[in-house]
Backbone and ligand atoms as CSV (ligand in chain L), in Angstrom:
chain,resi,resn,atom,element,x,y,z
A,1,UNK,N,N,-17.889,30.769,-63.699
A,1,UNK,CA,C,-16.713,29.938,-63.678
A,1,UNK,C,C,-15.634,30.672,-62.826
A,2,UNK,N,N,-15.227,30.020,-61.668
A,2,UNK,CA,C,-14.288,30.650,-60.742
A,2,UNK,C,C,-12.909,30.785,-61.409
A,3,UNK,N,N,-12.110,31.759,-61.141
A,3,UNK,CA,C,-10.792,31.955,-61.685
A,3,UNK,C,C,-9.864,30.840,-61.136
A,4,UNK,N,N,-8.675,30.733,-61.781
A,4,UNK,CA,C,-7.766,29.730,-61.370
A,4,UNK,C,C,-7.310,30.014,-59.911
A,5,UNK,N,N,-7.147,31.281,-59.537
A,5,UNK,CA,C,-6.589,31.539,-58.161
A,5,UNK,C,C,-7.704,31.266,-57.096
A,6,UNK,N,N,-8.928,31.530,-57.433
A,6,UNK,CA,C,-9.974,31.299,-56.385
A,6,UNK,C,C,-10.219,29.740,-56.199
A,7,UNK,N,N,-9.899,28.984,-57.366
A,7,UNK,CA,C,-9.998,27.488,-57.147
A,7,UNK,C,C,-8.855,27.015,-56.181
A,8,UNK,N,N,-7.738,27.634,-56.326
A,8,UNK,CA,C,-6.619,27.336,-55.425
A,8,UNK,C,C,-6.974,27.640,-53.965
A,9,UNK,N,N,-7.592,28.770,-53.811
A,9,UNK,CA,C,-7.899,29.180,-52.405
A,9,UNK,C,C,-8.945,28.146,-51.835
A,10,UNK,N,N,-9.880,27.838,-52.701
A,10,UNK,CA,C,-10.945,26.861,-52.292
A,10,UNK,C,C,-10.321,25.553,-51.835
A,11,UNK,N,N,-9.373,25.077,-52.661
A,11,UNK,CA,C,-8.708,23.744,-52.343
A,11,UNK,C,C,-7.946,23.871,-51.102
A,12,UNK,N,N,-7.319,25.041,-50.835
A,12,UNK,CA,C,-6.513,25.175,-49.636
A,12,UNK,C,C,-7.412,25.175,-48.393
A,13,UNK,N,N,-8.586,25.888,-48.490
A,13,UNK,CA,C,-9.446,25.972,-47.370
A,13,UNK,C,C,-10.094,24.567,-47.056
A,14,UNK,N,N,-10.500,23.836,-48.149
A,14,UNK,CA,C,-11.013,22.424,-47.896
A,14,UNK,C,C,-9.867,21.563,-47.290
A,15,UNK,N,N,-8.720,21.669,-47.823
A,15,UNK,CA,C,-7.606,20.824,-47.287
A,15,UNK,C,C,-7.347,21.140,-45.832
A,16,UNK,N,N,-7.269,22.403,-45.444
A,16,UNK,CA,C,-6.920,22.652,-44.036
A,16,UNK,C,C,-8.103,22.298,-43.143
A,17,UNK,N,N,-9.313,22.436,-43.622
A,17,UNK,CA,C,-10.496,22.016,-42.787
A,17,UNK,C,C,-10.379,20.495,-42.532
A,18,UNK,N,N,-10.105,19.717,-43.551
A,18,UNK,CA,C,-9.909,18.339,-43.377
A,18,UNK,C,C,-8.771,17.939,-42.352
A,19,UNK,N,N,-7.719,18.699,-42.390
A,19,UNK,CA,C,-6.618,18.442,-41.451
A,19,UNK,C,C,-7.186,18.770,-39.991
A,20,UNK,N,N,-7.813,19.925,-39.851
A,20,UNK,CA,C,-8.315,20.327,-38.531
A,20,UNK,C,C,-9.275,19.255,-37.946
A,21,UNK,N,N,-10.206,18.767,-38.834
A,21,UNK,CA,C,-11.115,17.761,-38.392
A,21,UNK,C,C,-10.511,16.479,-37.986
A,22,UNK,N,N,-9.442,16.045,-38.792
A,22,UNK,CA,C,-8.868,14.736,-38.483
A,22,UNK,C,C,-8.014,14.863,-37.160
A,23,UNK,N,N,-7.431,16.006,-36.896
A,23,UNK,CA,C,-6.619,16.119,-35.646
A,23,UNK,C,C,-7.572,16.193,-34.474
A,24,UNK,N,N,-8.776,16.719,-34.643
A,24,UNK,CA,C,-9.753,16.661,-33.605
A,24,UNK,C,C,-10.181,15.286,-33.281
A,25,UNK,N,N,-10.369,14.479,-34.292
A,25,UNK,CA,C,-10.705,13.021,-34.084
A,25,UNK,C,C,-9.648,12.357,-33.245
A,26,UNK,N,N,-8.434,12.597,-33.580
A,26,UNK,CA,C,-7.265,11.969,-32.896
A,26,UNK,C,C,-7.275,12.411,-31.451
A,27,UNK,N,N,-7.605,13.675,-31.217
A,27,UNK,CA,C,-7.551,14.159,-29.852
A,27,UNK,C,C,-8.662,13.531,-29.003
A,28,UNK,N,N,-9.882,13.387,-29.503
A,28,UNK,CA,C,-10.920,12.769,-28.715
A,28,UNK,C,C,-10.678,11.295,-28.539
A,29,UNK,N,N,-10.029,10.654,-29.541
A,29,UNK,CA,C,-9.726,9.239,-29.415
A,29,UNK,C,C,-8.758,9.024,-28.208
A,30,UNK,N,N,-7.776,9.966,-28.092
A,30,UNK,CA,C,-6.824,9.831,-26.948
A,30,UNK,C,C,-7.538,10.033,-25.601
A,31,UNK,N,N,-8.506,10.952,-25.616
A,31,UNK,CA,C,-9.124,11.261,-24.371
A,31,UNK,C,C,-9.935,10.012,-23.807
A,32,UNK,N,N,-10.497,9.184,-24.779
A,32,UNK,CA,C,-11.270,8.069,-24.382
A,32,UNK,C,C,-10.464,6.874,-23.790
A,33,UNK,N,N,-9.218,6.656,-24.353
A,33,UNK,CA,C,-8.414,5.579,-23.827
A,33,UNK,C,C,-7.823,5.976,-22.477
A,34,UNK,N,N,-7.857,5.030,-21.548
A,34,UNK,CA,C,-7.227,5.374,-20.231
A,34,UNK,C,C,-5.740,5.707,-20.360
A,35,UNK,N,N,-5.324,6.698,-19.538
A,35,UNK,CA,C,-3.898,7.143,-19.628
A,35,UNK,C,C,-2.952,5.986,-19.360
A,36,UNK,N,N,-3.297,5.222,-18.388
A,36,UNK,CA,C,-2.441,4.028,-17.965
A,36,UNK,C,C,-3.383,2.766,-17.920
A,37,UNK,N,N,-3.447,2.068,-19.042
A,37,UNK,CA,C,-4.379,0.901,-19.087
A,37,UNK,C,C,-4.110,-0.080,-17.970
A,38,UNK,N,N,-2.857,-0.371,-17.598
A,38,UNK,CA,C,-2.506,-1.337,-16.588
A,38,UNK,C,C,-2.995,-0.871,-15.231
A,39,UNK,N,N,-2.850,0.403,-14.862
A,39,UNK,CA,C,-3.261,0.918,-13.640
A,39,UNK,C,C,-4.777,0.809,-13.549
A,40,UNK,N,N,-5.480,1.112,-14.657
A,40,UNK,CA,C,-6.989,0.974,-14.638
A,40,UNK,C,C,-7.409,-0.443,-14.436
A,41,UNK,N,N,-6.698,-1.373,-15.003
A,41,UNK,CA,C,-6.985,-2.806,-14.799
A,41,UNK,C,C,-6.766,-3.237,-13.368
A,42,UNK,N,N,-5.651,-2.769,-12.760
A,42,UNK,CA,C,-5.340,-3.080,-11.400
A,42,UNK,C,C,-6.447,-2.510,-10.420
A,43,UNK,N,N,-6.911,-1.301,-10.746
A,43,UNK,CA,C,-8.059,-0.679,-9.926
A,43,UNK,C,C,-9.315,-1.487,-10.072
A,44,UNK,N,N,-9.641,-1.931,-11.315
A,44,UNK,CA,C,-10.846,-2.754,-11.530
A,44,UNK,C,C,-10.689,-4.045,-10.780
A,45,UNK,N,N,-9.530,-4.683,-10.783
A,45,UNK,CA,C,-9.255,-5.923,-10.109
A,45,UNK,C,C,-9.377,-5.756,-8.576
A,46,UNK,N,N,-8.855,-4.678,-8.035
A,46,UNK,CA,C,-9.016,-4.347,-6.622
A,46,UNK,C,C,-10.400,-4.293,-6.190
A,47,UNK,N,N,-11.277,-3.645,-7.013
A,47,UNK,CA,C,-12.724,-3.538,-6.724
A,47,UNK,C,C,-13.316,-4.910,-6.731
A,48,UNK,N,N,-12.978,-5.750,-7.697
A,48,UNK,CA,C,-13.510,-7.185,-7.805
A,48,UNK,C,C,-13.094,-7.899,-6.521
A,49,UNK,N,N,-11.847,-7.790,-6.156
A,49,UNK,CA,C,-11.300,-8.539,-5.043
A,49,UNK,C,C,-12.067,-8.131,-3.694
A,50,UNK,N,N,-12.523,-6.878,-3.629
A,50,UNK,CA,C,-13.060,-6.394,-2.408
A,50,UNK,C,C,-14.588,-6.429,-2.393
A,51,UNK,N,N,-15.199,-6.661,-3.624
A,51,UNK,CA,C,-16.646,-6.639,-3.649
A,51,UNK,C,C,-17.318,-7.991,-3.019
A,52,UNK,N,N,-18.607,-7.768,-2.638
A,52,UNK,CA,C,-19.393,-8.922,-2.288
A,52,UNK,C,C,-20.089,-9.427,-3.591
A,53,UNK,N,N,-20.234,-10.749,-3.700
A,53,UNK,CA,C,-20.756,-11.291,-4.904
A,53,UNK,C,C,-22.290,-11.585,-4.815
A,54,UNK,N,N,-22.875,-11.081,-3.857
A,54,UNK,CA,C,-24.288,-11.243,-3.669
A,54,UNK,C,C,-24.623,-11.239,-2.170
A,55,UNK,N,N,-25.910,-11.171,-1.853
A,55,UNK,CA,C,-26.285,-11.123,-0.372
A,55,UNK,C,C,-25.630,-12.339,0.369
A,56,UNK,N,N,-24.986,-12.057,1.482
A,56,UNK,CA,C,-24.483,-13.093,2.337
A,56,UNK,C,C,-23.224,-13.810,1.796
A,57,UNK,N,N,-22.676,-13.327,0.774
A,57,UNK,CA,C,-21.505,-13.969,0.210
A,57,UNK,C,C,-20.127,-13.317,0.702
A,58,UNK,N,N,-19.023,-13.957,0.484
A,58,UNK,CA,C,-17.784,-13.408,1.017
A,58,UNK,C,C,-16.887,-12.907,-0.094
A,59,UNK,N,N,-16.323,-11.706,0.112
A,59,UNK,CA,C,-15.418,-11.202,-0.839
A,59,UNK,C,C,-14.040,-11.977,-0.772
A,60,UNK,N,N,-13.236,-11.957,-1.768
A,60,UNK,CA,C,-11.898,-12.565,-1.858
A,60,UNK,C,C,-11.136,-12.016,-0.605
A,61,UNK,N,N,-11.327,-10.742,-0.371
A,61,UNK,CA,C,-10.458,-10.092,0.648
A,61,UNK,C,C,-10.769,-10.603,2.058
A,62,UNK,N,N,-12.031,-11.043,2.292
A,62,UNK,CA,C,-12.408,-11.611,3.664
A,62,UNK,C,C,-11.411,-12.698,3.998
A,63,UNK,N,N,-11.111,-13.681,3.061
A,63,UNK,CA,C,-10.290,-14.784,3.339
A,63,UNK,C,C,-8.793,-14.585,3.010
A,64,UNK,N,N,-8.564,-13.678,2.068
A,64,UNK,CA,C,-7.166,-13.565,1.483
A,64,UNK,C,C,-6.366,-12.442,1.827
A,65,UNK,N,N,-6.939,-11.401,2.718
A,65,UNK,CA,C,-6.199,-10.246,2.926
A,65,UNK,C,C,-4.993,-10.451,3.895
A,66,UNK,N,N,-5.146,-11.538,4.716
A,66,UNK,CA,C,-4.116,-11.755,5.736
A,66,UNK,C,C,-4.167,-13.183,6.242
A,67,UNK,N,N,-3.435,-13.520,7.319
A,67,UNK,CA,C,-3.550,-14.856,7.867
A,67,UNK,C,C,-2.843,-15.866,7.035
A,68,UNK,N,N,-3.166,-17.175,7.269
A,68,UNK,CA,C,-2.493,-18.223,6.536
A,68,UNK,C,C,-2.850,-18.289,5.093
A,69,UNK,N,N,-4.044,-17.764,4.751
A,69,UNK,CA,C,-4.447,-17.794,3.373
A,69,UNK,C,C,-4.134,-16.514,2.645
A,70,UNK,N,N,-3.237,-15.670,3.240
A,70,UNK,CA,C,-2.891,-14.389,2.606
A,70,UNK,C,C,-2.399,-14.662,1.206
A,71,UNK,N,N,-3.103,-13.979,0.274
A,71,UNK,CA,C,-2.767,-14.150,-1.201
A,71,UNK,C,C,-1.698,-13.170,-1.656
A,72,UNK,N,N,-0.702,-13.694,-2.394
A,72,UNK,CA,C,0.365,-12.859,-2.970
A,72,UNK,C,C,0.406,-13.177,-4.454
A,73,UNK,N,N,1.057,-12.228,-5.147
A,73,UNK,CA,C,1.164,-12.373,-6.647
A,73,UNK,C,C,1.923,-13.726,-6.914
A,74,UNK,N,N,2.950,-14.052,-6.088
A,74,UNK,CA,C,3.650,-15.326,-6.267
A,74,UNK,C,C,2.823,-16.527,-6.201
A,75,UNK,N,N,1.864,-16.540,-5.282
A,75,UNK,CA,C,0.980,-17.749,-5.158
A,75,UNK,C,C,0.145,-17.929,-6.436
A,76,UNK,N,N,-0.371,-16.844,-7.018
A,76,UNK,CA,C,-1.119,-17.030,-8.262
A,76,UNK,C,C,-0.240,-17.336,-9.471
A,77,UNK,N,N,1.017,-16.840,-9.373
A,77,UNK,CA,C,1.973,-17.079,-10.481
A,77,UNK,C,C,2.500,-18.535,-10.510
A,78,UNK,N,N,2.265,-19.243,-9.387
A,78,UNK,CA,C,2.601,-20.626,-9.270
A,78,UNK,C,C,1.752,-21.546,-10.270
A,79,UNK,N,N,0.586,-20.961,-10.747
A,79,UNK,CA,C,-0.229,-21.607,-11.785
A,79,UNK,C,C,0.368,-21.422,-13.178
A,80,UNK,N,N,0.151,-22.339,-14.166
A,80,UNK,CA,C,-0.423,-23.669,-14.035
A,80,UNK,C,C,0.209,-24.589,-13.097
A,81,UNK,N,N,-0.539,-25.272,-12.313
A,81,UNK,CA,C,-0.115,-26.308,-11.453
A,81,UNK,C,C,-1.284,-27.249,-11.157
A,82,UNK,N,N,-1.034,-28.365,-10.550
A,82,UNK,CA,C,-2.050,-29.337,-10.159
A,82,UNK,C,C,-2.849,-28.675,-9.072
A,83,UNK,N,N,-4.164,-28.546,-9.223
A,83,UNK,CA,C,-4.950,-27.910,-8.161
A,83,UNK,C,C,-5.943,-29.013,-7.720
A,84,UNK,N,N,-5.850,-29.301,-6.402
A,84,UNK,CA,C,-6.683,-30.357,-5.764
A,84,UNK,C,C,-8.131,-30.070,-5.925
A,85,UNK,N,N,-8.566,-28.888,-5.607
A,85,UNK,CA,C,-9.986,-28.505,-5.807
A,85,UNK,C,C,-10.600,-28.772,-7.156
A,86,UNK,N,N,-9.785,-28.415,-8.136
A,86,UNK,CA,C,-10.200,-28.577,-9.567
A,86,UNK,C,C,-9.916,-30.005,-10.115
A,87,UNK,N,N,-9.014,-30.746,-9.375
A,87,UNK,CA,C,-8.696,-32.063,-9.817
A,87,UNK,C,C,-7.962,-32.178,-11.102
A,88,UNK,N,N,-7.223,-31.056,-11.476
A,88,UNK,CA,C,-6.459,-31.104,-12.790
A,88,UNK,C,C,-5.398,-30.053,-12.670
A,89,UNK,N,N,-4.522,-30.030,-13.675
A,89,UNK,CA,C,-3.521,-28.926,-13.840
A,89,UNK,C,C,-4.319,-27.761,-14.375
A,90,UNK,N,N,-4.358,-26.670,-13.607
A,90,UNK,CA,C,-5.266,-25.521,-13.937
A,90,UNK,C,C,-4.476,-24.217,-14.149
A,91,UNK,N,N,-4.974,-23.329,-14.975
A,91,UNK,CA,C,-4.370,-22.046,-15.117
A,91,UNK,C,C,-4.802,-21.189,-13.968
A,92,UNK,N,N,-4.111,-20.072,-13.800
A,92,UNK,CA,C,-4.511,-19.098,-12.790
A,92,UNK,C,C,-5.931,-18.565,-12.936
A,93,UNK,N,N,-6.297,-18.329,-14.176
A,93,UNK,CA,C,-7.662,-17.784,-14.396
A,93,UNK,C,C,-8.770,-18.914,-14.017
A,94,UNK,N,N,-8.375,-20.113,-14.345
A,94,UNK,CA,C,-9.317,-21.213,-13.958
A,94,UNK,C,C,-9.525,-21.322,-12.441
A,95,UNK,N,N,-8.332,-21.056,-11.692
A,95,UNK,CA,C,-8.380,-21.138,-10.284
A,95,UNK,C,C,-9.192,-19.938,-9.705
A,96,UNK,N,N,-9.065,-18.758,-10.358
A,96,UNK,CA,C,-9.850,-17.578,-9.909
A,96,UNK,C,C,-11.352,-17.917,-10.137
A,97,UNK,N,N,-11.683,-18.427,-11.235
A,97,UNK,CA,C,-13.116,-18.802,-11.458
A,97,UNK,C,C,-13.612,-19.770,-10.481
A,98,UNK,N,N,-12.757,-20.737,-10.094
A,98,UNK,CA,C,-13.187,-21.852,-9.098
A,98,UNK,C,C,-13.482,-21.128,-7.789
A,99,UNK,N,N,-12.571,-20.192,-7.424
A,99,UNK,CA,C,-12.802,-19.380,-6.099
A,99,UNK,C,C,-14.028,-18.633,-6.166
A,100,UNK,N,N,-14.252,-17.860,-7.300
A,100,UNK,CA,C,-15.477,-17.100,-7.453
A,100,UNK,C,C,-16.719,-17.930,-7.178
A,101,UNK,N,N,-16.712,-19.096,-7.774
A,101,UNK,CA,C,-17.897,-20.003,-7.675
A,101,UNK,C,C,-18.011,-20.700,-6.361
A,102,UNK,N,N,-16.871,-21.337,-5.908
A,102,UNK,CA,C,-16.993,-22.178,-4.700
A,102,UNK,C,C,-16.991,-21.398,-3.393
A,103,UNK,N,N,-16.114,-20.489,-3.277
A,103,UNK,CA,C,-15.954,-19.751,-1.939
A,103,UNK,C,C,-16.750,-18.425,-1.903
A,104,UNK,N,N,-16.802,-17.804,-3.000
A,104,UNK,CA,C,-17.524,-16.438,-3.058
A,104,UNK,C,C,-18.921,-16.568,-3.532
A,105,UNK,N,N,-19.381,-17.725,-4.063
A,105,UNK,CA,C,-20.698,-17.991,-4.508
A,105,UNK,C,C,-21.094,-16.930,-5.536
A,106,UNK,N,N,-20.150,-16.614,-6.467
A,106,UNK,CA,C,-20.467,-15.736,-7.538
A,106,UNK,C,C,-20.561,-16.469,-8.839
A,107,UNK,N,N,-20.597,-15.699,-9.965
A,107,UNK,CA,C,-20.786,-16.278,-11.253
A,107,UNK,C,C,-19.412,-16.142,-11.942
A,108,UNK,N,N,-18.914,-17.236,-12.510
A,108,UNK,CA,C,-17.617,-17.239,-13.184
A,108,UNK,C,C,-17.619,-16.244,-14.389
A,109,UNK,N,N,-16.402,-15.711,-14.652
A,109,UNK,CA,C,-16.261,-14.893,-15.868
A,109,UNK,C,C,-15.687,-15.783,-16.984
A,110,UNK,N,N,-15.810,-15.339,-18.195
A,110,UNK,CA,C,-15.239,-16.053,-19.338
A,110,UNK,C,C,-13.700,-15.974,-19.219
A,111,UNK,N,N,-13.044,-17.091,-19.463
A,111,UNK,CA,C,-11.612,-17.044,-19.537
A,111,UNK,C,C,-11.110,-16.064,-20.530
A,112,UNK,N,N,-10.087,-15.285,-20.082
A,112,UNK,CA,C,-9.636,-14.191,-21.005
A,112,UNK,C,C,-10.470,-12.887,-20.927
A,113,UNK,N,N,-11.527,-12.861,-20.112
A,113,UNK,CA,C,-12.393,-11.688,-20.006
A,113,UNK,C,C,-11.572,-10.535,-19.312
A,114,UNK,N,N,-11.967,-9.299,-19.555
A,114,UNK,CA,C,-11.341,-8.185,-18.918
A,114,UNK,C,C,-11.378,-8.245,-17.382
A,115,UNK,N,N,-12.475,-8.860,-16.888
A,115,UNK,CA,C,-12.649,-8.972,-15.370
A,115,UNK,C,C,-11.630,-9.934,-14.792
A,116,UNK,N,N,-11.426,-11.125,-15.418
A,116,UNK,CA,C,-10.436,-12.065,-14.852
A,116,UNK,C,C,-9.003,-11.575,-15.025
A,117,UNK,N,N,-8.806,-10.852,-16.149
A,117,UNK,CA,C,-7.414,-10.328,-16.364
A,117,UNK,C,C,-7.166,-9.211,-15.353
A,118,UNK,N,N,-8.184,-8.386,-15.007
A,118,UNK,CA,C,-8.105,-7.347,-14.028
A,118,UNK,C,C,-7.833,-7.904,-12.694
A,119,UNK,N,N,-8.459,-9.006,-12.302
A,119,UNK,CA,C,-8.217,-9.619,-10.963
A,119,UNK,C,C,-6.768,-10.155,-10.920
A,120,UNK,N,N,-6.344,-10.753,-12.023
A,120,UNK,CA,C,-4.930,-11.197,-12.164
A,120,UNK,C,C,-3.963,-10.102,-11.942
A,121,UNK,N,N,-4.280,-8.970,-12.608
A,121,UNK,CA,C,-3.371,-7.756,-12.552
A,121,UNK,C,C,-3.252,-7.243,-11.171
A,122,UNK,N,N,-4.430,-7.233,-10.460
A,122,UNK,CA,C,-4.413,-6.774,-9.076
A,122,UNK,C,C,-3.655,-7.651,-8.168
A,123,UNK,N,N,-3.949,-9.020,-8.260
A,123,UNK,CA,C,-3.284,-9.990,-7.364
A,123,UNK,C,C,-1.750,-9.952,-7.619
A,124,UNK,N,N,-1.346,-9.748,-8.877
A,124,UNK,CA,C,0.081,-9.634,-9.125
A,124,UNK,C,C,0.762,-8.533,-8.304
A,125,UNK,N,N,0.026,-7.523,-7.864
A,125,UNK,CA,C,0.648,-6.467,-7.038
A,125,UNK,C,C,0.737,-6.804,-5.630
A,126,UNK,N,N,0.071,-7.915,-5.182
A,126,UNK,CA,C,0.121,-8.310,-3.735
A,126,UNK,C,C,1.453,-8.900,-3.357
A,127,UNK,N,N,2.020,-8.374,-2.284
A,127,UNK,CA,C,3.305,-8.954,-1.828
A,127,UNK,C,C,3.117,-9.717,-0.508
L,1,HEC,C1,C,-14.178,-18.533,2.455
L,1,HEC,C2,C,-12.808,-18.155,2.286
L,1,HEC,C3,C,-12.298,-17.877,0.794
L,1,HEC,C4,C,-12.887,-16.991,-0.099
L,1,HEC,C5,C,-14.139,-16.092,0.078
L,1,HEC,C6,C,-12.002,-17.021,-1.203
L,1,HEC,N1,N,-10.985,-17.886,-1.106
L,1,HEC,FE1,FE,-9.470,-18.194,-2.353
L,1,HEC,N2,N,-8.820,-19.738,-1.141
L,1,HEC,C7,C,-9.364,-20.097,0.052
L,1,HEC,C8,C,-8.670,-21.334,0.594
L,1,HEC,C9,C,-8.961,-21.978,1.886
L,1,HEC,C10,C,-7.683,-21.695,-0.378
L,1,HEC,C11,C,-6.754,-22.856,-0.341
L,1,HEC,C12,C,-7.436,-24.087,-0.841
L,1,HEC,C13,C,-7.781,-24.183,-2.321
L,1,HEC,O1,O,-6.804,-23.902,-3.157
L,1,HEC,O2,O,-8.926,-24.375,-2.640
L,1,HEC,C14,C,-7.806,-20.614,-1.482
L,1,HEC,C15,C,-7.024,-20.619,-2.573
L,1,HEC,C16,C,-6.930,-19.592,-3.510
L,1,HEC,C17,C,-5.971,-19.384,-4.531
L,1,HEC,C18,C,-4.855,-20.345,-4.782
L,1,HEC,C19,C,-3.507,-19.843,-4.339
L,1,HEC,C20,C,-3.288,-20.088,-2.845
L,1,HEC,O3,O,-3.201,-19.121,-2.108
L,1,HEC,O4,O,-3.237,-21.319,-2.514
L,1,HEC,C21,C,-6.282,-18.317,-5.199
L,1,HEC,C22,C,-5.525,-17.638,-6.370
L,1,HEC,C23,C,-7.475,-17.709,-4.578
L,1,HEC,N3,N,-7.843,-18.538,-3.581
L,1,HEC,C24,C,-8.105,-16.652,-4.998
L,1,HEC,C25,C,-9.369,-16.201,-4.514
L,1,HEC,C26,C,-10.181,-15.140,-5.132
L,1,HEC,C27,C,-9.756,-14.271,-6.350
L,1,HEC,C28,C,-11.304,-15.024,-4.440
L,1,HEC,C29,C,-12.474,-14.145,-4.683
L,1,HEC,C30,C,-13.286,-14.392,-5.898
L,1,HEC,C31,C,-11.180,-16.058,-3.395
L,1,HEC,N4,N,-10.038,-16.697,-3.448
L,1,HEC,C32,C,-12.211,-16.273,-2.408
L,1,HEC,C33,C,-10.380,-19.451,0.730
L,1,HEC,C34,C,-11.162,-18.487,0.150
């Protein structure tokens, strides 16, 4: 039967071990989340904007980096609006999906997906 004081020491050791473990969990949790989630989304969107969508397909950048179709954040922010190609009042994400399918011959993403939101975040930075 341990004495009263050794039980106290045992309780203290177990308690501080628990504290040490839980702060280590918090530290690894922070290391996994990106430091700047918006900057990470913008970078992901930039990669999507510049990528080819398959053999012989055109990236968004091929048509939208300059010239009369130069894309800016303001042009995407004009949505929701009536879009001729879609034949309805469309959201910005619906227009991005339409472009992915019609002009870039790629596969549309789910509305609200991390990919479409990343594309939106990148296009918002274009002046
Ligand atoms: C072959 C050239 C071409 C490619 C590739 C292309 N687009 Fe477009 N895009 C156009 C043209 C032309 C328009 C204007 C006509 C229309 O709205 O359909 C347009 C319109 C848009 C608009 C509406 C705003 C505006 O400027 O009128 C957005 C947003 C857009 N494109 C995004 C994209 C994204 C994102 C990609 C890549 C997935 C992409 N486009 C690929 C030619 C292209």
